[in-house]
Structures are given as structure tokens and as C-alpha cells.
C-alpha positions in Angstrom: -20.5 -12.7 2.4 -20.9 -9.5 4.9 -17.6 -10.7 6.5 -15.5 -9.6 3.5 -13.0 -7.2 4.2 -11.3 -5.4 1.4 -8.1 -4.5 0.9 -7.7 -1.9 -1.8 -3.4 -1.7 -3.3 -3.1 1.6 -4.8 0.9 0.9 -5.8 2.6 3.0 -9.0 4.6 0.6 -11.1 6.4 2.4 -13.5 8.7 0.2 -14.8 8.8 -4.3 -15.0 10.4 -4.1 -11.7 8.1 -2.2 -9.9 5.2 -3.9 -11.8 6.7 -8.1 -10.8 6.5 -6.4 -7.2 3.6 -5.4 -7.3 2.1 -8.2 -8.9 4.4 -10.3 -5.8 2.2 -8.4 -3.0 -1.4 -9.2 -4.6 -0.1 -12.8 -4.7 1.2 -12.9 -1.7 -1.9 -11.4 -0.4 -4.7 -14.1 -2.8 -2.5 -17.4 -0.6 -4.8 -19.7 -0.8 -4.8 -19.6 3.3 -6.7 -15.8 2.7 -10.7 -16.3 3.1 -11.9 -13.8 3.4 -10.2 -10.8 1.8 -10.6 -9.2 -1.5 -8.2 -7.6 -2.6 -7.5 -5.4 -5.5 -4.9 -2.9 -7.4 -5.5 0.3 -8.4 -3.1 2.6 -9.9 -3.1 5.8 -7.5 -3.9 8.4 -10.7 -7.2 6.2 -10.6 -8.4 5.7 -7.4 -10.9 7.3 -5.9 -12.1 9.0 -2.6 -14.8 6.0 -2.7 -12.2 3.4 -3.0 -10.6 4.5 -0.2 -13.8 4.8 1.1 -14.9 1.3 0.3 -11.7 -0.5 1.5 -11.0 -2.5 5.8 -7.0 -1.6 4.7 -5.0 -0.3 2.0 -1.0 -0.3 1.1 0.4 2.0 -0.1 2.9 1.4 -3.2 5.3 3.7 -4.5 8.7 4.8 -5.8 10.7 7.4 -4.9 11.1 10.3 -6.6 13.8 12.6 -6.1 13.9 11.9 -2.2 10.3 11.8 -2.6 7.2 9.7 -3.0 5.9 9.5 -7.1 3.5 12.0 -7.8 0.9 9.8 -9.0 0.5 8.7 -5.3 1.3 12.5 -4.4 -1.6 12.9 -6.3 -3.7 9.8 -4.8 -3.1 12.1 -1.7 -4.0 14.7 -2.6 -7.9 14.2 -4.5 -8.4 12.0 -1.4 -7.4 13.3 2.0 -10.0 15.8 2.8 -13.1 13.5 1.7 -11.7 10.4 3.6 -9.9 12.4 6.6 -12.9 11.4 9.2 -14.6 8.4 8.3 -11.0 6.5 7.3 -9.7 7.0 10.6 -7.7 4.4 11.9 -7.5 2.6 8.9 -4.2 0.4 8.8 -2.0 0.5 6.6 0.9 -0.7 5.0 3.2 1.3 2.5 6.8 -0.3 0.6 8.9 2.2 -1.8 10.9 0.5 -4.5 14.7 3.2 -3.5 16.7 3.2 -5.5 19.3 5.4 -2.7 17.5 5.0 0.9 13.9 5.9 1.0 13.6 8.3 4.1 12.9 11.2 3.0 9.8 8.9 0.7 8.3 6.9 3.8 9.0 10.2 5.6 6.5 12.0 2.9 3.7 9.4 3.2 3.7 8.9 7.0 3.9 13.0 6.9 0.0 12.7 5.0 -1.1 9.1 6.8 -0.2 11.1 10.4 -3.1 13.3 9.3 -5.6 11.4 7.8 -5.0 8.7 11.3 -4.1 5.7 8.9 -3.4 3.3 11.6 0.5 2.3 10.1 0.0 -2.3 11.1 4.2 -2.9 9.8 7.4 -0.4 9.2 7.9 0.6 5.9 9.2 -2.0 3.3 12.4 -0.2 1.8 13.6 -2.0 -1.3 17.2 -0.2 -1.9 19.9 0.2 -4.3 19.9 -2.3 -7.6 17.3 -4.3 -7.6 17.3 -8.1 -6.1 14.5 -10.9 -6.7 14.8 -10.9 -2.8 12.4 -7.8 -3.0 9.9 -9.8 -4.9 9.8 -12.3 -1.7 10.0 -9.1 0.7 6.6 -8.2 -1.4 4.6 -11.4 -1.3 5.1 -10.8 2.6 3.5 -8.0 2.5 1.1 -8.8 1.1 0.0 -11.9 2.9 0.8 -9.9 6.1 -1.8 -8.2 5.7 -4.8 -9.5 3.8 -4.0 -12.0 6.8 -4.1 -9.3 9.5 -7.8 -8.6 8.4 -8.4 -12.0 7.2 -8.4 -12.3 11.1 -10.0 -8.6 12.6 -6.1 -8.6 13.9 -6.4 -4.9 12.4 
């Protein structure tokens, strides 16, 4: 079982709709075609440096709060940054944002931090803008599947 990869999902889901988005990401990551990836969600306020160090890939999820990432995700980064800085360089990651506005500041803030960590974005951020739409769930499911499939197939 040593070829099993670990996908860490660090997502802030404070509302019923953001919880549904998180569940869709998890469903995608657990798709039947994924054979060698274990996906695990850890809320940002509970995630530790050891969670990050033990992950082969990281999927970040946040709400847009006043044009910035959630305080919970910022707290996560504050706690893991230096303990993970050297050991996680090149780590593949993806980001999804539930944005009431445009998500630009949120994406920029997260990208600034992960650039410092030297993580590798495996796709452009998924920004779910405006009023909640059921299509967001399909997009989140696809993102979870994409991340898990990339790890499963040793693509990243």
C-alpha cells in the first residue's frame, strides 16, 4: 500500500452551500476510477503542519471575506508556513473560492502565500462567483476528481 497518495483538503465551509461544495470536492476525489488516493478533509482551524507534511497534494477551499481569504484559512497558513516551508516545496495544490464578488483579492492573497511556500498550482483557481448555483457543485466535483486523478496517475 506504499503507492497510496494522500490528498489533503483544507477547506473552510461555514454555510450549508459551502458545505455542499466541500462534499462535492470529496465526492470527486473519491470517484470509483481513483485507485491509489486517500482524500481527507481537515478544517483549516484543525489542520496542522504534520497534516501538510504527510500530504502528496493539497486542495484549498475558502470563502471570500471582504476581498480576502477566510480568517480560518489565513490562520492555517500562519501556523504551517515555517514548519512546512522547506519540506513541501513543489507540492501540487489547487484552490476553490466561494466568492460573493469577484474573488480576485482572495485568489491573489492565497497565491502570494503559496508562492512563498513554493507550492505548484496544478490549475487556475476555481472561483464560484455571485449567487449560489447548482453548477458550482459539478465544478467542485470535477476539481476533486482532477486533483485525485493527477495524484493517482503520477501526473503531479
